N, C-alpha and C positions, 0 to 999 in steps of 0.2 A: 467183488462178491455180488451174487444175485440179490436184487432188492427184496425178492420174496423171502429170503432167509434172514432178513434184518428185523430186529424187534427193538422196542423202546420201553424204558422203565420210567414211571411217574411216581413220585413220592410226595405226599402231603403230610407234613409233620406239624400237628397242632399241639396245644397245651394239654388236651385231654386224650385225643386219639391220634394214631398214626395210620395212614392209609397208603397202600401201594398197588399199582396195577402194571401189567405188561401188555402192550398192544402190538399188533402186527402192522404191516404197511397200509392196510385198509381200515385202521383204527378199531379193529375187532379186539375185544378184551379176552386174552387167553389165560390170564391168571390175575387174581385179586386177593388182597389181604386187608384186614381191619383189626387193629389191636390197640389197647390202651397205652398211652405214652408213659404214664406212671412217673412223671417227673424226670425221666431219663431218655431223652430223644435218641441218643446214640444207640443204646441197647434196644430201644423200641424198633428202630429201623433195622438193626441186625436181625431181630426176630421176624420182622416183615419180610426181609430178603430171604431168610431161611424158609418161611412159609410159602413164598412165591415159588422158590426153586422146587420144593417138594410137590406143589400142586401142578407144576408143569408136566412132570412125568417124562420129560425129554430134554435133551440139550438144545438150547437156543442161543443165538448170537445177538447180544444186546449191544447196539452201537450208539445209543443215545440215552441220556439220563436227565430228567428234569426234576427240580425240587420246588416246592411251594410251602406255605404255612409259616408259622412263627419261628421255626428252626431251620428255615430254608437255606440261610447262609452257612450255618454250621454243617448241616448234612451235605449241602452242595459242595463244600470244600472237601469233606472227607471222601465223597464218592466221585470227585472230579466231574461234577455235573456239566453237561453241555448247555443247560438252560436253568437259570434261577429266576423265578417270577413271583410277583405278589399274588395274593389270593384272588383279588378282583379279576385280574387277567386270566388266571387259571380257571376259575369257575365260569367265567364268560365263555371261554373257548370250549371247555368241556360241554357246557349246556347247549351251545349252538350246534354242536355235533349231533345231538339227539333231538333238539327242538330249534330248528333254524329260524323259526318265526317268533321266538320268545321276545317279549318286550320288558318283562320285569322278573327279577330273580330275588326271592326271599331266601335268606340263609340264616339258620340259627344253629350254632354249634354248642360245644361244651361250656365255653366261657365267654364267647363273644357272638356277635351277630352282624350281618351286613345286608345291604340292599344294593342291587345293581340294575340300572336302567339302560336298556339297549334299544337302539333305533337303527334299523336296516343292518343288523349284524355288528354294530359299533357301540362300544360302551360310551354313553354320553353323560352319565351321572352315577354317583355311588355315594354310600355313606357306611361307616363302620362304628360299632359301639364296643369298645374294649375296656371301658371304665367301670361298668357295673354288671354283675352277673344276673340281675333280675331278669327272668324270662329265658334264661339259657338252660342247657342240659343239666348243668350242675345244680342250678336252682330247683329244677324239677325233681332231681334225685334226692335233694335234701328234704323237700316237702313230702316225697314218697315215704321216706324213713319216718318222718313225723307222723304220718297217717298210717304207718305199718302196712303199706300196700306196695307191691312191686311196681316200679315205674313203668314196666312193660304193660301193666294192666290199666294204666291211667286212662287211656283212650276209651276202653270199654266202659269204665265207670262213668266217664263224661257223657257218653252217648245215652246212658240210662237216666240222665238227669231230667227232672221235670221243670225245675226252676233254678238255674245257675245262681249261686251266691255271688254277690258283688265283693270282689277281693281287690284291695289296693295293690296295684302292680308296679308302681313307678319306682319303688325302692324295695330291696330285699328285706330289710328290717321291718318296714311297714307291712309288707305282704305277709311275712311270717306272723307278725302281731295280729293282723286282721284275721288270718287263718285260724289262729288259736281262739280268738274271740268268737268266730263263727262256730267252731266246735263246741265251745261252752254254751252257745245259744241253742244248740241242738240241731244245727243244719246237718243234713245227710252228707255222707262222704261223696256220693254221686254229685250233689249240688255244689259242694265245695270244690271238687276236682274240676267240674265244668266251669266254675267261676275262675279257677286258676288258669285254665286254658284261655278263657276270654281275657283275663288280665294280661297274660303273656302277649296276646295278639295286640291288644290296645296299647300296651307299653311299647311294643315294637313299632307300630304304626305312628305313634305320637312322638317317638324319639328318632329311631333310625330312619323311619319312612317320612318324617315330617317335611313337608314342602316338596316331596317327590311326586312326579307325574306317573302314578301307578296305572298301567294299562295291561290288558290281556293280550296275549297269553301270559299267565303268571306261573312260574315254576318254583316250588318250595323245596329247599335242600337242607342238608345238615342232619345231625342225629335227631333233632327234635321233629323233623318232618315225618319220622316214622310213628309219631304219636297221632293217632287218628282224631283224638279230641282237639288238639291244636289245629290240625288241618281243617276240621269242620268249623272251628271258630274263625279261622281266616276266611273261609268261604262265606260264613254268615255275616261277618263284620264288613268285608269288602264287597259283598253281594256279587261275587265273581267266582267262576270256576278256578280252582288252584290245582295244578298238576304236581303229582309226586310220582317219581319213577323208581325203579329198582336200583339205579345207580346214583341216586341223589347224594348218598353219604360218601361217594367216591369221586364226585365230579371234579374236585380240585386236582386230584392225582391224574384223572383222565385228561384233563385240560393241559396239564404241564407235560404229560407224556406226548400228546399231540404236538405241542410246541417243540419238544425235543426232536420229534420226527421231522418237523419243518426246518430245523436248524441245519446250517451248512456243515457244522462241526460233527465229527464222529469220533467215538472212543472205543476202546476194546475193554468192555466191562467184564470183570471177573467176579462171579458169585462168592468166591472165597475171600473177598475183601471183608466179609462179615467176621472172619476169624482174626483180623488184625486188631490191635489194641490202639484206641484213640482216646484222648482226654482233652479237656479244656482247662485253660488257666487264665486268670485275669489280674490286672494290676492298674493302678492309677498312674497316668503318665507324669503329670506334674511339670511337663516341659514348657507349658504356657498357661495363661490364665484359664483356659478351657478345662484343664485338668481332666481330660477324657479318661473313661474307663475302657481299657483295651482288652479285648477278648482274643486269646490265642488258641489255635487248634494244633495239637501236638500228636505225633505218632512216635512213641518213645520219647526221646529228647529232641526230636527234629520238628521244627515248626513248619506247618503246612500253609498256614495263612493267619492273618490277624486283621481285625476291624474294630470300629468304634472310635477311630481317630478322626478329628476334624482337620488336622493338618498332618504333614509328613513326619513330624517329630515322633508321634505315637508309634507309627509303623516302624520307623528306624530304631526306636527303643526296643520294640518287640523283637525285631530281627537280631539286634545286638544281645538281648537278654538270653536268647536261646541259640546263639551262634555256636556251631560245632567247633 
């Protein structure tokens, strides 16, 4: 097959959102989709695949599939992915495509955040925070509801602030309590929202970014990067220019699509796989003191794959459990 006719699919399946892109041989994005995961990664990906197919407007031959994100193993198994990579690698590869001289990547998503330090195109350090939602997209959304302001308007409110309120941002509970206190004291919404943006940035830099060598160029990614208030807080507090581009929310999917293209393995991807029924099932192994929780991916009653085992007993039990 002519290489010009080959295309590659990248899927980034997170806890809050699911992203998909299709790229050509030159890494041009020819289709993209961004949808909410809604606690159901399998159906979220099916919807993304359908949206990608509809936006193409033509038949294309996809020969490589890459998955990343929290549900990368699950979706990678279902879609017979050629590449399954962690978010750090995927985001780094995607960002380097658009910003080859990047040194620092800030990423704040729906429920977690990460920092990636790059030197001469190589990841040399990173950190992730998945334990606390303070400063993430879901935290911002909950505060927006409390203030009765659409989260999409947070940035505009923050930019109108004259004196940002000081909001405790190290813990969600403390931040919410402090926010209520500031409302009761009569602080304006503009100042409170600007204070929230500052607290998000300070929380990020003092936790995820603690001890990291942050150097320019800095690229800010993830859903929260679309909030101009948080962006301006990053620039103010780091005293640096921070880049946000139109593909920041898709960078993990773009990166893993590029990795699928670079892989030696090719598959014959069929868009109609979205119509097949898949499900997951789990059980505690009990075969050794580890007592691993085994996750099985099933198509009908046929097992496609299983993981979670620290030894072969768990996998053997899974295969025996669903043996035809």
